[in-house]
C-alpha positions as CSV (number, residue, x, y, z in Angstrom):
1,M,-51.0,2.5,-4.4
2,K,-48.8,5.6,-4.8
3,T,-47.6,5.3,-1.2
4,F,-46.6,1.7,-1.8
5,L,-44.7,2.6,-4.9
6,K,-42.9,5.5,-3.1
7,I,-41.9,3.2,-0.3
8,L,-40.8,0.5,-2.8
9,L,-38.7,3.1,-4.7
10,I,-37.0,4.3,-1.5
11,V,-36.2,0.7,-0.5
12,V,-34.7,0.0,-4.0
13,L,-32.7,3.3,-3.9
14,A,-31.4,2.4,-0.4
15,L,-30.4,-1.0,-1.6
16,L,-28.7,0.4,-4.7
17,A,-26.8,2.9,-2.5
18,L,-25.6,0.1,-0.2
19,K,-24.7,-2.0,-3.2
20,F,-22.5,0.6,-4.8
21,L,-21.0,2.0,-1.6
22,P,-18.1,-0.5,-1.6
23,V,-17.3,0.4,-5.3
24,F,-16.9,4.1,-4.4
25,L,-15.0,3.3,-1.3
26,V,-12.5,1.0,-3.0
27,G,-12.1,3.6,-5.8
28,G,-11.5,6.4,-3.3
29,I,-9.0,4.3,-1.3
30,A,-7.2,3.2,-4.4
31,G,-6.9,6.8,-5.6
32,L,-5.6,7.9,-2.3
33,L,-3.1,5.1,-2.2
34,I,-1.9,6.0,-5.7
35,A,-1.7,9.7,-4.6
36,A,0.3,8.6,-1.5
37,V,2.7,6.5,-3.6
38,L,3.2,9.4,-6.0
39,G,3.8,11.7,-3.1
40,V,6.5,9.4,-1.7
41,V,8.2,9.2,-5.1
42,G,8.4,12.9,-5.3
43,L,5.6,13.9,-7.5
44,S,3.7,15.6,-4.7
45,L,2.0,18.2,-7.0
46,L,0.6,15.4,-9.2
47,A,-0.4,13.4,-6.1
48,A,-2.2,16.4,-4.6
49,L,-4.0,17.1,-7.9
50,L,-5.0,13.5,-8.3
51,A,-6.3,13.2,-4.7
52,G,-8.2,16.5,-5.2
53,L,-9.8,15.5,-8.5
54,L,-10.7,12.1,-7.0
55,A,-12.3,13.8,-4.0
56,V,-14.2,16.2,-6.2
57,A,-15.4,13.3,-8.4
58,L,-16.5,11.2,-5.5
59,G,-18.3,14.2,-3.9
60,L,-20.0,15.0,-7.2
61,A,-21.1,11.4,-7.6
62,F,-22.5,11.2,-4.1
63,A,-24.2,14.6,-4.4
64,L,-25.8,13.8,-7.7
65,S,-26.8,10.2,-6.7
66,P,-30.4,11.3,-5.8
67,I,-30.7,12.4,-9.5
68,W,-28.8,9.7,-11.5
69,I,-30.0,6.6,-9.7
70,P,-33.7,7.3,-10.2
71,V,-33.0,8.3,-13.8
72,L,-31.2,5.0,-14.4
73,I,-34.2,3.1,-12.8
74,V,-36.7,5.0,-15.0
75,M,-34.6,4.4,-18.1
76,G,-34.2,0.7,-17.3
77,A,-38.0,0.3,-16.7
78,I,-38.8,2.1,-20.0
79,S,-36.3,-0.1,-21.8
80,L,-37.8,-3.2,-20.2
81,F,-41.4,-2.3,-20.9
82,K,-40.5,-1.3,-24.5
83,K,-38.9,-4.7,-25.1
84,L,-41.8,-6.5,-23.5
85,G,-44.3,-4.6,-25.6
86,D,-42.7,-5.2,-28.9
87,K,-44.0,-7.9,-31.1
88,P,-41.7,-10.9,-31.4
89,A,-39.4,-10.5,-34.4
90,A,-39.8,-12.8,-37.3
91,P,-37.1,-15.5,-37.4
92,P,-34.3,-14.8,-39.9
93,V,-34.8,-16.1,-43.4
94,M,-31.9,-17.7,-45.2
95,T,-31.5,-16.5,-48.7
96,A,-29.5,-18.3,-51.4
């Protein structure tokens, strides 16, 4: 059973990585285009700083994804099971 869960988790993580890849790529391309426009306008220092910060942020997000994606999955599962385990709330009572 543990092997099945490990394989299932790997498949889910791979699907999440594929699902969020376009978001990161679009963000990176948009940031680089903004940096290019700023460079053309004459704010080359700001453009270089923006491109560098964006590259660092994307690199950090990709490097830490093996940590934060499973953490999000665990937190979501805990939240789901917590909600499923709670007793149904009493309906609201109207007071005069």
